[in-house]
ZATIDO-20029 format. One record per residue: x, y negated, z negated of N, C-alpha, C in turn. Coordinates in nm, 3 decimals. Atoms other than C-alpha are relative to their C-alpha. Last residue first. Layout:
<atoms>
<<X Y Z> <X Y Z> <X Y Z>>;
...
</atoms>
This chain:
<atoms>
<<0.094 -0.093 -0.064> <7.030 -8.321 -6.538> <0.076 0.112 0.069>>;
<<0.010 0.013 -0.144> <7.288 -8.481 -6.764> <-0.098 0.105 0.055>>;
<<0.110 0.089 -0.034> <7.225 -8.510 -7.137> <-0.017 -0.018 0.149>>;
<<0.126 -0.068 0.030> <7.435 -8.203 -7.225> <-0.121 -0.085 0.036>>;
<<0.044 -0.080 -0.114> <7.733 -8.360 -7.044> <-0.133 0.071 -0.025>>;
<<0.033 -0.135 0.047> <7.759 -8.630 -7.312> <-0.052 0.084 0.116>>;
<<-0.095 -0.095 -0.057> <7.926 -8.929 -7.144> <-0.028 0.144 -0.043>>;
<<-0.001 0.013 -0.146> <7.633 -9.168 -7.198> <0.090 0.104 0.066>>;
<<0.124 -0.052 -0.057> <7.573 -9.047 -7.555> <0.003 -0.001 0.152>>;
<<0.010 -0.141 0.038> <7.933 -9.090 -7.666> <-0.125 0.064 0.058>>;
<<-0.081 -0.078 -0.095> <7.957 -9.412 -7.467> <-0.006 0.149 -0.032>>;
<<0.067 -0.001 -0.129> <7.668 -9.556 -7.667> <0.076 0.080 0.104>>;
<<0.117 -0.087 0.011> <7.823 -9.453 -7.998> <-0.074 0.011 0.133>>;
<<-0.047 -0.138 0.005> <8.156 -9.607 -7.896> <-0.115 0.099 -0.010>>;
<<-0.042 -0.036 -0.136> <7.986 -9.931 -7.793> <0.049 0.144 0.004>>;
<<0.123 -0.014 -0.079> <7.807 -9.947 -8.128> <0.033 0.042 0.143>>;
<<0.066 -0.123 0.042> <8.136 -9.882 -8.310> <-0.128 0.026 0.080>>;
<<-0.076 -0.113 -0.054> <8.319 -10.147 -8.107> <-0.064 0.133 -0.039>>;
<<0.019 -0.002 -0.146> <8.043 -10.397 -8.182> <0.075 0.115 0.064>>;
<<0.131 -0.060 -0.029> <8.043 -10.312 -8.554> <-0.023 0.012 0.150>>;
<<-0.010 -0.143 0.030> <8.418 -10.381 -8.581> <-0.132 0.071 0.033>>;
<<-0.091 -0.060 -0.099> <8.377 -10.717 -8.404> <0.011 0.151 -0.022>>;
<<0.070 -0.009 -0.129> <8.068 -10.807 -8.610> <0.089 0.064 0.106>>;
<<0.111 -0.096 0.005> <8.233 -10.723 -8.943> <-0.065 0.018 0.137>>;
<<-0.051 -0.136 0.022> <8.566 -10.896 -8.880> <-0.112 0.102 0.012>>;
<<-0.078 -0.037 -0.119> <8.413 -11.211 -8.728> <0.053 0.142 -0.012>>;
<<0.094 -0.040 -0.105> <8.150 -11.224 -9.004> <0.075 0.043 0.126>>;
<<0.056 -0.129 0.038> <8.425 -11.227 -9.267> <-0.097 0.052 0.105>>;
<<-0.101 -0.105 -0.026> <8.612 -11.506 -9.086> <-0.052 0.140 -0.034>>;
<<-0.030 -0.011 -0.143> <8.284 -11.706 -9.072> <0.115 0.098 0.032>>;
<<0.104 -0.064 -0.082> <8.152 -11.640 -9.423> <0.046 0.024 0.143>>;
<<-0.008 -0.145 0.013> <8.465 -11.715 -9.626> <-0.092 0.070 0.100>>;
<<-0.138 -0.036 -0.032> <8.525 -12.080 -9.529> <0.023 0.151 -0.013>>;
<<-0.019 -0.011 -0.145> <8.146 -12.125 -9.513> <0.143 0.042 0.037>>;
<<0.005 -0.138 -0.052> <8.113 -12.040 -9.883> <0.026 0.013 0.149>>;
<<0.003 0.019 -0.146> <8.232 -12.383 -10.000> <-0.001 0.137 0.069>>;
<<0.020 0.142 -0.033> <8.172 -12.409 -10.377> <-0.015 -0.025 0.149>>;
<<0.117 0.059 0.065> <8.115 -12.048 -10.473> <-0.028 -0.142 0.045>>;
<<0.121 -0.074 -0.032> <8.350 -11.875 -10.227> <-0.125 -0.065 -0.059>>;
<<0.105 0.099 -0.028> <8.620 -12.142 -10.248> <-0.136 0.066 0.026>>;
<<0.016 0.086 0.118> <8.877 -11.919 -10.421> <-0.107 -0.108 0.020>>;
<<0.078 -0.066 0.103> <8.825 -11.656 -10.150> <-0.025 -0.090 -0.122>>;
<<0.131 0.063 0.019> <8.934 -11.886 -9.869> <-0.076 0.052 -0.120>>;
<<-0.014 0.143 0.031> <9.309 -11.814 -9.862> <-0.133 -0.061 -0.042>>;
<<-0.079 0.012 0.123> <9.255 -11.438 -9.881> <0.010 -0.145 -0.045>>;
<<0.088 -0.033 0.112> <8.976 -11.452 -9.623> <0.074 -0.014 -0.133>>;
<<0.090 0.113 0.020> <9.206 -11.634 -9.380> <-0.095 0.026 -0.117>>;
<<-0.076 0.102 0.074> <9.469 -11.363 -9.428> <-0.086 -0.123 -0.026>>;
<<-0.017 -0.048 0.136> <9.213 -11.101 -9.323> <0.075 -0.100 -0.087>>;
<<0.127 0.003 0.073> <9.108 -11.302 -9.017> <0.014 0.045 -0.144>>;
<<0.051 -0.137 -0.001> <9.460 -11.376 -8.892> <-0.121 0.005 -0.093>>;
<<0.144 -0.013 0.023> <9.512 -11.748 -8.823> <-0.051 0.143 0.013>>;
<<0.057 -0.069 -0.115> <9.892 -11.772 -8.869> <-0.148 0.031 -0.028>>;
<<0.134 0.051 -0.036> <9.960 -12.027 -9.149> <-0.063 0.069 0.122>>;
<<0.045 0.136 -0.033> <10.010 -11.798 -9.330> <0.115 -0.081 0.058>>;
<<-0.019 0.101 0.103> <10.160 -11.445 -9.316> <-0.052 -0.136 0.045>>;
<<-0.037 0.129 -0.058> <10.032 -11.158 -9.106> <0.005 -0.107 -0.108>>;
<<0.005 0.006 -0.146> <10.023 -10.835 -9.306> <0.051 -0.132 0.054>>;
<<-0.104 -0.086 -0.057> <10.105 -10.738 -9.663> <0.004 -0.007 0.152>>;
<<-0.127 0.068 -0.016> <9.921 -11.023 -9.838> <0.112 0.081 0.059>>;
<<-0.077 -0.016 0.123> <9.626 -10.829 -9.976> <0.142 -0.054 0.012>>;
<<0.077 0.054 0.113> <9.395 -10.964 -9.706> <0.080 0.009 -0.130>>;
<<-0.025 0.144 0.004> <9.657 -10.901 -9.437> <-0.070 -0.065 -0.119>>;
<<-0.141 0.020 0.037> <9.651 -10.530 -9.522> <0.035 -0.149 -0.005>>;
<<-0.016 -0.037 0.141> <9.269 -10.524 -9.520> <0.144 -0.024 -0.047>>;
<<0.060 0.106 0.082> <9.248 -10.716 -9.192> <0.019 0.029 -0.148>>;
<<-0.088 0.117 -0.010> <9.491 -10.475 -9.025> <-0.052 -0.114 -0.087>>;
<<-0.123 -0.030 0.073> <9.295 -10.173 -9.153> <0.094 -0.120 0.001>>;
<<0.029 0.008 0.144> <8.962 -10.321 -9.040> <0.126 0.024 -0.083>>;
<<0.026 0.141 0.030> <9.097 -10.385 -8.689> <-0.024 -0.017 -0.150>>;
<<-0.130 0.067 0.002> <9.248 -10.032 -8.675> <-0.017 -0.149 -0.034>>;
<<-0.075 -0.039 0.118> <8.915 -9.880 -8.778> <0.134 -0.069 -0.010>>;
<<0.062 0.066 0.115> <8.722 -10.076 -8.515> <0.077 0.032 -0.129>>;
<<-0.042 0.140 -0.005> <8.965 -9.961 -8.246> <-0.054 -0.075 -0.121>>;
<<-0.116 0.018 0.087> <8.901 -9.602 -8.359> <0.054 -0.142 0.003>>;
<<0.044 -0.001 0.139> <8.547 -9.604 -8.215> <0.116 -0.018 -0.096>>;
<<0.086 0.115 0.029> <8.662 -9.713 -7.872> <-0.037 -0.007 -0.148>>;
<<-0.082 0.122 -0.003> <8.949 -9.462 -7.860> <-0.083 -0.121 -0.042>>;
<<-0.075 0.004 0.125> <8.721 -9.177 -7.971> <0.092 -0.122 -0.007>>;
<<0.094 0.019 0.110> <8.478 -9.250 -7.687> <0.075 -0.015 -0.133>>;
<<0.046 0.140 -0.005> <8.756 -9.293 -7.432> <-0.092 -0.031 -0.116>>;
<<-0.113 0.082 0.045> <8.913 -8.959 -7.536> <-0.039 -0.147 -0.003>>;
<<-0.005 -0.007 0.147> <8.576 -8.785 -7.510> <0.114 -0.084 -0.056>>;
<<0.123 0.058 0.053> <8.541 -8.900 -7.149> <0.000 -0.004 -0.151>>;
<<-0.009 0.146 0.004> <8.906 -8.837 -7.061> <-0.123 -0.065 -0.059>>;
<<0.027 0.042 0.137> <8.900 -8.468 -7.158> <-0.014 -0.151 -0.011>>;
<<0.128 -0.057 0.041> <8.869 -8.334 -6.805> <-0.037 -0.037 -0.143>>;
<<0.110 0.061 -0.075> <9.144 -8.570 -6.686> <-0.138 0.053 -0.039>>;
<<0.035 0.135 0.045> <9.365 -8.454 -6.979> <-0.111 -0.067 0.083>>;
<<0.053 0.003 0.136> <9.356 -8.081 -6.898> <-0.048 -0.140 -0.039>>;
<<0.119 -0.081 0.019> <9.388 -8.053 -6.521> <-0.062 -0.014 -0.139>>;
<<0.088 -0.003 -0.117> <9.641 -8.297 -6.379> <-0.131 0.074 -0.024>>;
<<0.032 0.133 -0.050> <9.832 -8.409 -6.690> <-0.098 0.001 0.117>>;
<<0.054 0.088 0.105> <9.828 -8.081 -6.885> <-0.048 -0.132 0.060>>;
<<0.133 -0.049 0.037> <9.869 -7.857 -6.580> <-0.065 -0.092 -0.102>>;
<<0.090 0.035 -0.109> <10.160 -8.066 -6.452> <-0.143 0.044 -0.030>>;
<<0.017 0.145 0.004> <10.338 -8.040 -6.786> <-0.098 -0.046 0.107>>;
<<0.082 0.038 0.114> <10.279 -7.665 -6.805> <-0.028 -0.149 -0.004>>;
<<-0.074 0.025 0.123> <10.412 -7.603 -6.455> <-0.093 -0.046 -0.112>>;
<<-0.006 0.144 0.027> <10.177 -7.462 -6.191> <0.069 -0.021 -0.135>>;
<<-0.137 0.045 0.024> <10.268 -7.098 -6.116> <0.014 -0.148 -0.022>>;
<<-0.056 0.050 -0.125> <9.940 -6.999 -5.952> <0.142 -0.054 -0.017>>;
<<-0.029 -0.115 -0.086> <9.853 -6.784 -6.255> <0.065 -0.043 0.131>>;
<<-0.115 -0.070 0.057> <9.884 -7.091 -6.478> <0.041 0.117 0.089>>;
<<-0.118 0.085 -0.021> <9.655 -7.290 -6.251> <0.126 0.066 -0.054>>;
<<-0.036 -0.009 -0.142> <9.405 -7.003 -6.242> <0.123 -0.084 0.030>>;
<<-0.064 -0.131 -0.020> <9.407 -6.979 -6.622> <0.044 0.017 0.145>>;
<<-0.131 0.013 0.064> <9.334 -7.352 -6.638> <0.077 0.131 0.015>>;
<<-0.088 0.073 -0.093> <9.057 -7.309 -6.379> <0.137 -0.026 -0.061>>;
<<-0.057 -0.085 -0.104> <8.901 -7.032 -6.589> <0.097 -0.075 0.091>>;
<<0.079 -0.005 -0.123> <8.846 -7.245 -6.898> <0.074 0.077 0.109>>;
<<0.055 -0.135 -0.017> <9.024 -7.154 -7.223> <-0.083 0.014 0.128>>;
<<-0.106 -0.092 -0.043> <9.246 -7.463 -7.203> <-0.051 0.143 0.018>>;
<<-0.027 0.006 -0.145> <8.941 -7.689 -7.208> <0.097 0.108 0.044>>;
<<0.119 -0.039 -0.074> <8.780 -7.632 -7.550> <0.022 0.004 0.150>>;
<<0.026 -0.142 0.028> <9.120 -7.635 -7.717> <-0.122 0.051 0.076>>;
<<-0.077 -0.080 -0.095> <9.191 -7.967 -7.544> <-0.023 0.149 -0.022>>;
<<0.055 0.019 -0.135> <8.913 -8.145 -7.732> <0.069 0.093 0.099>>;
<<0.132 -0.065 -0.005> <9.009 -7.999 -8.071> <-0.064 -0.013 0.137>>;
<<-0.019 -0.146 0.007> <9.376 -8.088 -8.014> <-0.135 0.072 0.011>>;
<<-0.039 -0.047 -0.133> <9.283 -8.438 -7.899> <0.021 0.151 0.000>>;
<<0.111 0.019 -0.094> <9.093 -8.505 -8.223> <0.034 0.058 0.137>>;
<<0.106 -0.098 0.029> <9.355 -8.352 -8.455> <-0.115 -0.011 0.100>>;
<<-0.056 -0.134 -0.018> <9.646 -8.541 -8.303> <-0.108 0.106 -0.019>>;
<<0.008 -0.034 -0.142> <9.431 -8.854 -8.271> <0.061 0.137 0.028>>;
<<0.141 -0.004 -0.039> <9.374 -8.869 -8.647> <-0.012 0.045 0.145>>;
<<0.059 -0.130 0.038> <9.735 -8.777 -8.727> <-0.146 0.014 0.043>>;
<<-0.051 -0.114 -0.079> <9.862 -9.073 -8.516> <-0.061 0.133 -0.043>>;
<<0.100 -0.056 -0.090> <9.637 -9.341 -8.669> <0.044 0.122 0.078>>;
<<0.114 -0.050 0.075> <9.846 -9.426 -8.976> <-0.105 0.065 0.088>>;
<<-0.039 -0.126 0.064> <10.158 -9.452 -8.762> <-0.117 0.061 -0.077>>;
<<-0.013 -0.104 -0.103> <9.994 -9.714 -8.543> <0.031 0.135 -0.063>>;
<<0.137 -0.035 -0.041> <9.882 -9.920 -8.844> <0.003 0.110 0.106>>;
<<0.069 -0.069 0.109> <10.231 -9.914 -8.995> <-0.139 0.045 0.041>>;
<<-0.062 -0.132 0.016> <10.409 -10.000 -8.668> <-0.077 0.081 -0.106>>;
<<0.042 -0.081 -0.114> <10.164 -10.285 -8.599> <0.059 0.142 -0.008>>;
<<0.141 -0.031 0.018> <10.217 -10.426 -8.947> <-0.051 0.089 0.113>>;
<<0.009 -0.107 0.099> <10.594 -10.403 -8.910> <-0.145 0.042 -0.024>>;
<<-0.057 -0.123 -0.055> <10.586 -10.605 -8.589> <-0.016 0.117 -0.095>>;
<<0.081 -0.050 -0.110> <10.349 -10.873 -8.724> <0.050 0.135 0.051>>;
<<-0.034 0.054 -0.131> <10.520 -10.925 -9.059> <-0.079 0.068 0.109>>;
<<0.108 0.062 -0.077> <10.530 -10.796 -9.415> <0.050 -0.057 0.133>>;
<<0.018 0.141 0.027> <10.805 -10.559 -9.539> <-0.109 -0.061 0.087>>;
<<-0.045 0.081 -0.113> <10.923 -10.228 -9.398> <-0.006 -0.149 -0.028>>;
<<-0.137 -0.033 -0.037> <10.908 -10.026 -9.721> <0.053 -0.096 0.107>>;
<<-0.082 0.026 0.119> <10.597 -10.184 -9.875> <0.147 0.028 0.028>>;
<<-0.022 0.144 0.006> <10.444 -10.196 -9.526> <0.087 -0.036 -0.121>>;
<<-0.099 0.035 -0.102> <10.496 -9.820 -9.495> <0.030 -0.149 -0.003>>;
<<-0.130 -0.052 0.046> <10.318 -9.762 -9.825> <0.111 -0.034 0.099>>;
<<-0.047 0.087 0.108> <10.031 -9.989 -9.718> <0.137 0.044 -0.051>>;
<<-0.048 0.124 -0.063> <9.994 -9.800 -9.390> <0.056 -0.095 -0.105>>;
<<-0.122 -0.034 -0.073> <9.971 -9.471 -9.582> <0.059 -0.124 0.066>>;
<<-0.106 -0.018 0.100> <9.722 -9.621 -9.828> <0.133 0.034 0.067>>;
<<-0.036 0.133 0.051> <9.510 -9.751 -9.539> <0.113 0.010 -0.102>>;
<<-0.070 0.080 -0.100> <9.517 -9.412 -9.365> <0.046 -0.135 -0.050>>;
<<0.091 0.093 -0.070> <9.429 -9.208 -9.673> <0.077 -0.095 0.090>>;
<<-0.015 0.136 0.053> <9.704 -8.951 -9.749> <-0.097 -0.090 0.075>>;
<<0.040 -0.006 0.141> <9.601 -8.589 -9.688> <0.009 -0.138 -0.066>>;
<<0.143 0.032 0.010> <9.618 -8.670 -9.316> <-0.050 0.005 -0.143>>;
<<0.013 0.146 -0.002> <10.000 -8.676 -9.341> <-0.145 -0.041 -0.019>>;
<<-0.067 0.052 0.119> <10.006 -8.311 -9.449> <-0.015 -0.152 -0.008>>;
<<0.087 -0.024 0.116> <9.746 -8.215 -9.190> <0.061 -0.054 -0.128>>;
<<0.118 0.087 -0.011> <9.949 -8.377 -8.910> <-0.092 0.015 -0.120>>;
<<-0.043 0.138 0.025> <10.275 -8.213 -9.024> <-0.120 -0.095 0.003>>;
<<-0.041 0.007 0.141> <10.112 -7.869 -9.052> <0.041 -0.143 -0.036>>;
<<0.119 0.016 0.082> <9.930 -7.929 -8.722> <0.033 -0.002 -0.149>>;
<<0.063 0.130 -0.024> <10.254 -7.992 -8.533> <-0.119 -0.022 -0.094>>;
<<-0.086 0.106 0.052> <10.439 -7.697 -8.690> <-0.067 -0.137 0.014>>;
<<-0.011 -0.011 0.146> <10.159 -7.443 -8.642> <0.081 -0.116 -0.059>>;
<<0.124 0.047 0.061> <10.079 -7.558 -8.288> <0.010 -0.001 -0.152>>;
<<0.011 0.143 -0.031> <10.439 -7.520 -8.175> <-0.123 -0.058 -0.067>>;
<<-0.084 0.074 0.094> <10.470 -7.185 -8.356> <-0.008 -0.151 0.023>>;
<<-0.110 -0.065 0.069> <10.180 -7.034 -8.167> <0.074 -0.088 -0.097>>;
<<0.038 -0.088 0.110> <9.970 -7.261 -7.947> <0.121 0.053 -0.076>>;
<<-0.104 -0.100 0.021> <10.112 -7.399 -7.622> <-0.034 0.098 -0.111>>;
<<-0.038 -0.065 -0.126> <9.808 -7.589 -7.493> <0.098 0.114 -0.024>>;
<<0.109 -0.082 -0.053> <9.640 -7.679 -7.822> <0.044 0.082 0.120>>;
<<0.038 -0.101 0.100> <9.956 -7.797 -7.998> <-0.107 0.093 0.056>>;
<<-0.105 -0.102 0.004> <10.087 -7.974 -7.686> <-0.036 0.113 -0.096>>;
<<0.010 -0.077 -0.124> <9.756 -8.156 -7.640> <0.105 0.112 0.003>>;
<<0.119 -0.085 0.008> <9.757 -8.263 -8.005> <-0.017 0.087 0.123>>;
<<-0.024 -0.106 0.099> <10.116 -8.388 -7.990> <-0.118 0.097 -0.008>>;
<<-0.104 -0.090 -0.054> <10.060 -8.579 -7.666> <0.027 0.116 -0.096>>;
<<0.059 -0.078 -0.108> <9.732 -8.722 -7.798> <0.100 0.098 0.060>>;
<<0.081 -0.107 0.057> <9.894 -8.828 -8.126> <-0.063 0.089 0.106>>;
<<-0.088 -0.090 0.077> <10.165 -9.023 -7.946> <-0.079 0.119 -0.055>>;
<<-0.102 -0.056 -0.089> <9.944 -9.177 -7.676> <0.087 0.102 -0.074>>;
<<0.064 -0.098 -0.087> <9.643 -9.221 -7.907> <0.103 0.066 0.091>>;
<<0.030 -0.118 0.082> <9.853 -9.391 -8.176> <-0.062 0.110 0.085>>;
<<-0.127 -0.063 0.037> <10.000 -9.629 -7.916> <-0.024 0.127 -0.081>>;
<<-0.060 -0.059 -0.120> <9.659 -9.702 -7.762> <0.130 0.074 -0.034>>;
<<0.077 -0.121 -0.030> <9.506 -9.753 -8.108> <0.055 0.069 0.124>>;
<<-0.035 -0.103 0.099> <9.786 -9.991 -8.207> <-0.077 0.129 0.026>>;
<<-0.138 -0.045 -0.022> <9.747 -10.191 -7.885> <0.037 0.113 -0.096>>;
<<-0.018 -0.065 -0.130> <9.366 -10.210 -7.898> <0.141 0.056 0.017>>;
<<0.097 -0.104 -0.032> <9.286 -10.281 -8.262> <0.034 0.077 0.126>>;
<<-0.012 -0.111 0.095> <9.599 -10.466 -8.365> <-0.091 0.115 0.041>>;
<<-0.131 -0.061 -0.025> <9.598 -10.677 -8.048> <0.022 0.118 -0.093>>;
<<0.013 -0.085 -0.118> <9.225 -10.734 -8.086> <0.133 0.067 0.034>>;
<<0.085 -0.115 0.032> <9.275 -10.857 -8.443> <-0.016 0.094 0.119>>;
<<-0.069 -0.093 0.090> <9.572 -11.080 -8.359> <-0.084 0.126 -0.021>>;
<<-0.116 -0.055 -0.070> <9.411 -11.241 -8.056> <0.073 0.102 -0.087>>;
<<0.045 -0.115 -0.079> <9.080 -11.280 -8.240> <0.115 0.063 0.076>>;
<<-0.018 -0.121 0.079> <9.262 -11.502 -8.488> <-0.046 0.124 0.073>>;
<<-0.140 -0.041 -0.017> <9.286 -11.768 -8.216> <0.030 0.127 -0.082>>;
<<-0.022 -0.035 -0.141> <8.906 -11.786 -8.203> <0.142 0.049 0.022>>;
<<0.066 -0.130 -0.024> <8.869 -11.773 -8.583> <0.024 0.046 0.143>>;
<<-0.079 -0.104 0.066> <9.129 -12.049 -8.624> <-0.061 0.139 0.020>>;
<<-0.125 -0.019 -0.074> <8.964 -12.275 -8.366> <0.082 0.113 -0.061>>;
<<0.037 -0.062 -0.127> <8.622 -12.225 -8.529> <0.126 0.030 0.082>>;
<<0.021 -0.143 0.020> <8.772 -12.292 -8.872> <-0.037 0.071 0.129>>;
<<0.128 -0.039 -0.058> <8.914 -12.633 -8.776> <-0.018 0.152 -0.008>>;
<<-0.013 -0.063 -0.131> <9.201 -12.716 -9.010> <-0.135 0.053 0.047>>;
<<0.060 0.085 -0.103> <9.139 -12.962 -9.293> <0.011 0.057 0.139>>;
<<-0.106 0.080 -0.059> <9.383 -12.785 -9.525> <-0.053 -0.094 0.108>>;
<<-0.053 0.089 0.104> <9.107 -12.649 -9.753> <0.116 -0.085 0.049>>;
<<-0.049 -0.068 0.121> <8.928 -12.508 -9.448> <0.059 -0.101 -0.097>>;
<<-0.147 0.003 0.013> <8.710 -12.686 -9.192> <0.041 0.070 -0.129>>;
<<-0.054 0.078 0.111> <8.352 -12.638 -9.069> <0.152 -0.001 0.001>>;
<<-0.010 -0.089 0.116> <8.239 -12.354 -8.842> <0.048 -0.075 -0.124>>;
<<0.114 -0.093 0.005> <8.106 -12.577 -8.561> <0.002 0.094 -0.120>>;
<<-0.062 -0.124 0.051> <8.358 -12.857 -8.640> <-0.111 0.104 -0.019>>;
<<-0.144 0.016 -0.020> <8.266 -13.169 -8.439> <0.076 0.127 -0.042>>;
<<-0.026 -0.002 -0.144> <7.902 -13.065 -8.407> <0.149 -0.010 0.029>>;
<<0.057 0.116 -0.068> <7.892 -12.981 -8.777> <0.028 0.013 0.149>>;
<<0.018 -0.011 -0.146> <7.972 -12.697 -9.017> <-0.073 -0.120 0.058>>;
<<0.101 -0.098 -0.036> <8.064 -12.824 -9.369> <-0.014 0.007 0.153>>;
<<0.122 0.056 -0.059> <8.389 -13.010 -9.429> <-0.095 0.113 0.039>>;
<<0.125 -0.060 0.050> <8.636 -12.845 -9.662> <-0.125 -0.070 0.048>>;
<<0.004 -0.131 0.067> <8.934 -13.071 -9.579> <-0.142 0.037 -0.047>>;
<<0.115 -0.074 -0.053> <8.895 -13.355 -9.328> <-0.018 0.135 -0.069>>;
<<0.121 0.082 0.013> <9.118 -13.614 -9.501> <-0.126 0.073 0.048>>;
<<0.051 0.008 0.138> <9.389 -13.350 -9.553> <-0.129 -0.080 -0.015>>;
<<0.068 0.130 0.000> <9.427 -13.278 -9.179> <-0.064 -0.018 -0.138>>;
<<0.093 0.028 0.110> <9.676 -12.990 -9.142> <-0.056 -0.142 0.013>>;
<<-0.016 0.132 0.062> <9.834 -12.883 -8.813> <-0.106 -0.027 -0.106>>;
<<-0.115 0.006 0.092> <9.827 -12.508 -8.750> <0.007 -0.133 -0.074>>;
<<-0.017 -0.127 0.072> <9.494 -12.427 -8.580> <0.107 -0.011 -0.108>>;
<<0.121 -0.043 0.071> <9.361 -12.761 -8.456> <0.019 0.124 -0.087>>;
<<0.071 0.108 0.068> <9.668 -12.959 -8.342> <-0.118 0.048 -0.085>>;
<<-0.083 0.087 0.085> <9.917 -12.686 -8.254> <-0.080 -0.099 -0.082>>;
<<-0.057 -0.070 0.115> <9.687 -12.413 -8.131> <0.072 -0.095 -0.095>>;
<<-0.145 0.012 0.000> <9.471 -12.626 -7.902> <0.058 0.058 -0.129>>;
<<-0.047 0.086 0.108> <9.115 -12.495 -7.890> <0.153 -0.001 0.000>>;
<<0.112 0.030 0.091> <8.906 -12.332 -7.615> <0.044 -0.098 -0.108>>;
<<0.088 0.092 -0.071> <9.183 -12.352 -7.353> <-0.114 -0.044 -0.090>>;
<<-0.072 0.128 -0.013> <9.444 -12.200 -7.584> <-0.083 -0.105 0.073>>;
<<0.003 0.073 0.126> <9.195 -11.929 -7.684> <0.068 -0.136 0.010>>;
<<0.000 0.143 -0.034> <9.145 -11.817 -7.323> <-0.004 -0.088 -0.125>>;
<<-0.084 0.024 -0.117> <9.237 -11.451 -7.368> <0.016 -0.148 0.030>>;
<<-0.140 -0.026 0.035> <9.101 -11.432 -7.722> <0.093 -0.032 0.116>>;
<<-0.043 0.106 0.090> <8.774 -11.600 -7.625> <0.147 0.017 -0.040>>;
<<-0.019 0.120 -0.081> <8.742 -11.364 -7.328> <0.046 -0.118 -0.087>>;
<<-0.120 -0.020 -0.080> <8.795 -11.064 -7.555> <0.031 -0.122 0.085>>;
<<-0.115 0.020 0.089> <8.544 -11.194 -7.810> <0.131 0.021 0.075>>;
<<-0.008 0.140 0.042> <8.281 -11.236 -7.536> <0.125 -0.024 -0.085>>;
<<-0.043 0.081 -0.116> <8.349 -10.898 -7.373> <0.019 -0.145 -0.041>>;
<<-0.140 -0.036 -0.025> <8.330 -10.719 -7.710> <0.055 -0.082 0.117>>;
<<-0.082 0.072 0.097> <8.010 -10.911 -7.785> <0.148 0.031 0.017>>;
<<0.004 0.145 -0.029> <7.849 -10.798 -7.460> <0.088 -0.076 -0.099>>;
<<-0.083 0.027 -0.117> <7.961 -10.437 -7.511> <0.007 -0.149 0.030>>;
<<-0.141 -0.014 0.038> <7.818 -10.424 -7.863> <0.093 -0.033 0.114>>;
<<-0.028 0.115 0.087> <7.484 -10.563 -7.744> <0.146 0.004 -0.046>>;
<<-0.016 0.116 -0.088> <7.493 -10.310 -7.460> <0.028 -0.126 -0.081>>;
<<-0.130 -0.010 -0.066> <7.553 -10.028 -7.708> <0.026 -0.119 0.091>>;
<<-0.103 0.024 0.101> <7.261 -10.140 -7.925> <0.140 0.004 0.062>>;
<<-0.005 0.143 0.032> <7.031 -10.173 -7.624> <0.110 -0.031 -0.102>>;
<<-0.023 0.004 0.144> <7.106 -9.823 -7.488> <0.021 -0.146 -0.042>>;
<<0.130 -0.019 0.066> <6.951 -9.824 -7.142> <0.010 -0.004 -0.152>>;
<<0.077 0.124 -0.009> <7.268 -9.975 -6.994> <-0.138 0.010 -0.065>>;
<<-0.052 0.097 0.097> <7.470 -9.679 -7.120> <-0.083 -0.127 -0.001>>;
<<0.040 -0.043 0.133> <7.250 -9.429 -6.936> <0.047 -0.099 -0.107>>;
<<0.145 0.007 0.008> <7.281 -9.620 -6.608> <-0.049 0.040 -0.140>>;
<<0.038 0.140 0.021> <7.653 -9.675 -6.661> <-0.151 -0.015 -0.015>>;
<<-0.043 0.037 0.134> <7.711 -9.302 -6.703> <-0.041 -0.143 -0.032>>;
<<0.091 -0.067 0.093> <7.505 -9.223 -6.394> <0.034 -0.036 -0.144>>;
<<0.128 0.070 -0.007> <7.696 -9.480 -6.190> <-0.100 0.059 -0.098>>;
<<-0.020 0.131 0.061> <8.030 -9.336 -6.306> <-0.131 -0.078 -0.003>>;
<<-0.014 -0.021 0.143> <7.915 -8.980 -6.230> <0.016 -0.132 -0.073>>;
<<0.131 -0.037 0.051> <7.792 -9.083 -5.886> <0.004 0.017 -0.151>>;
<<0.082 0.121 0.001> <8.119 -9.263 -5.812> <-0.138 0.029 -0.058>>;
<<-0.051 0.084 0.108> <8.317 -8.955 -5.917> <-0.082 -0.128 -0.011>>;
<<0.039 -0.064 0.125> <8.099 -8.733 -5.698> <0.044 -0.084 -0.119>>;
<<0.141 0.028 0.026> <8.135 -8.975 -5.407> <-0.048 0.060 -0.131>>;
<<0.020 0.143 0.026> <8.515 -8.954 -5.450> <-0.147 -0.035 -0.020>>;
<<-0.017 0.029 0.141> <8.533 -8.575 -5.491> <-0.026 -0.146 -0.032>>;
<<0.116 -0.048 0.074> <8.385 -8.505 -5.148> <0.009 -0.038 -0.147>>;
<<0.115 0.083 -0.034> <8.640 -8.723 -4.972> <-0.124 0.040 -0.078>>;
<<-0.018 0.130 0.065> <8.926 -8.555 -5.161> <-0.119 -0.091 0.028>>;
<<0.027 -0.018 0.141> <8.799 -8.211 -5.059> <0.012 -0.133 -0.076>>;
<<0.144 -0.013 0.015> <8.784 -8.319 -4.695> <-0.040 0.015 -0.147>>;
<<0.063 0.130 -0.028> <9.139 -8.446 -4.708> <-0.149 0.006 -0.023>>;
</atoms>
């Protein structure tokens, strides 16, 4: 009981110290603020703009209108409100970024932790498979899977998740390798603690900081991958308001009506940049070498 009470203030102090360092990083805070804004817009998209009337329903008489008070981002070639479509498109992009990264991290993290913890033949087999898959660029690997599975939301998420598994396998393995050699891991093994219990109670909690950093920075990559696949027609199909698919439809109006390209493109770039800035800030804030 006394040990638990002592650990809680220490955890709170560490959290407060991390937040203090993060708050001093202006770029990271700007990224965090935008991530919060885009997340709130995605969560409350139905309140911000009605899906049926503004996102899906066409209005031919209002096609290709420039940005105005009525349509802040203008309208597309079908007369649909671009602001409403960008807001609802955030749901798809954040779902791809967060859900696919979590799934890839869970699978790849388990494989990487097992490789580092057990070593020997287990490590050799896991890393051989991971290195073999890593030889194929992630986008090309996802594209190959989409060619087999076919376009669609479910298949796109499977392809993007699979493309991220080797990355997390190698990342988590390198993180865990630096932990399993510590004395407290050897003490846990000597005390007869099971391997599974040691991994979940001693190894992963001590690696959580680096895992969070890598998770944040990989979200941006998953968002870009989903947008790229949708851009070439292998992802979400029209009329769903996915940012990459919106760029595909709008590209033919780049010279005459550039606003239909600018706003979905800016949404992709700024969202990916915000996650990267936040990841960089967390990397510095959680770096133990910067603590007193």
